[in-house]
C-alpha positions, 0 to 999 in steps of 0.5 A: 897385759900391756896397755895399749898405746893408742888408748893411752893416747886418746886419754891424754887427749881428752884430758887435755881438752877438758882442762882446756875447756875449765881454764876457759870457763874460768876465765869467761867468769872472771870476766863477767865478774869485773866487766860489768855493764855499765847500765848495773853500776850506775843509775839511768839519768832520769830514772823513775824508780823508787831505788833510784830515787831513793839513792838520789835522796840520800846523796842530796840530803833529801830537802823538802819542799817548801810550802806556804803557811799561814801564820795566825797571831796568839789571841791576847798577845800584845804589841811589842812597844805598847801599855799593855806589852809593858804591863802598865795599863791600869784599870779603873773601878769599873773594870775599864783601863783607866786610858779608856775611861778617862774623858779627853778636856775640853778644849773647843768646839767639836769641829771648826767647820761652818760647812755640812762634814764630808761624807753627807749622807744620801737621799735615801739615807735620808729617807730611811732615817726619817721613816726609822724616826717616825715609826719611834715616834709612833711607838713610844708616842714621843709626839706626847712629850711636852717639850716646851720647858726645854726649847729655846728661842733662837732668836733670844741666844746671846751672839756667838760662832754657830757650826753645822754638823751632820748629825743623826738620832738613835733609839736603843731604849733600855741600853746603858749610855757610856756617861751613866744611866739608862736611855729612855724614850723621853731622854734629852741629851747627844752622843759625841766621840770626844767631847767630855760627859756633860758638855753642854751643847745648843743645836738648832734646826729651823726655828726651833733650838734645845740645849742638852748635854753630852751623855753617850758616845758615838756616832761611828759612822764617818762624816757624821759627829752628832747622835742625838737621842729620839727625844732631842730630834723629835722636839726639834722636828729633825728629821732624824739625818741631815747637817744641823746647827749647833754650838757650845753653851756659853760660847 
C-alpha cells in the first residue's frame, strides 16, 4: 500500500516543529545559567543577614571590637627599682625590715616654728578631745595619780629656745608602744613621728611643766606633732588637743 504523501508531509512538519521547540528550550536554559541576576551574585550593601555578615567577617579578617579592661596589680609585687624588688631588704630580730626599725638620728628640734603648726584643730575638735580626756580621767581615775615628783617649775628651768606645736593625747591602754612596753593609764610619755626613742622632751602648758621621753610613734593627723599619753595630759592640765610649748631637754 502506497504511503499517503499528505500524511508524510505533516509528519515532517511536526518533527521540524518539535526540533525547533527543543532548540529554543535549550537556548533559554543556557541563557538563564549564564545571566544570573546581580542580586544573586553580590550581597546587598548594608545587608543584615547572617550569611552576609559571616561572609563580610571572613573577607575583612574578623577583627574583634576593643573593650575597656581594668588591670589590677599583683599582690606582693614590688615596684621596679626598689630594695624589695632587688631582694636587699633585711629583717631585724623582731621581723620588721631594718630600714623601718632603725630610728632617725637626733639632729635638732622636731619643729623650727614658734607658732602653732598649720592645720590647727577646730573648736569642735578641741571640745571633743576635752570630753574624751575627761571621760578617760574619770574611768581610770587619773586625777588620783600623784604627779608631784614629775612636775617641773617653769621659772626654775634654764634659758633656752621654746617651740609651739599642736599636740593631742591618746589612751590606747593595754596596747604595746613602738619603743617597747605597754601603755598603762599612769604611763608618762609622748609619741613623735621622727625623734628617737628615749629622747627627753620638756612640755609646758600654762604654769605647769613636765619632762617625759619619746615612747611611741605618732600622731598621724596633719598638723599635729605630739601625742601625749593621757597621764601626761592630765599632769599638765592640758585639755587634750591644742597648742603646747616644748623644748628638747638639755638644749
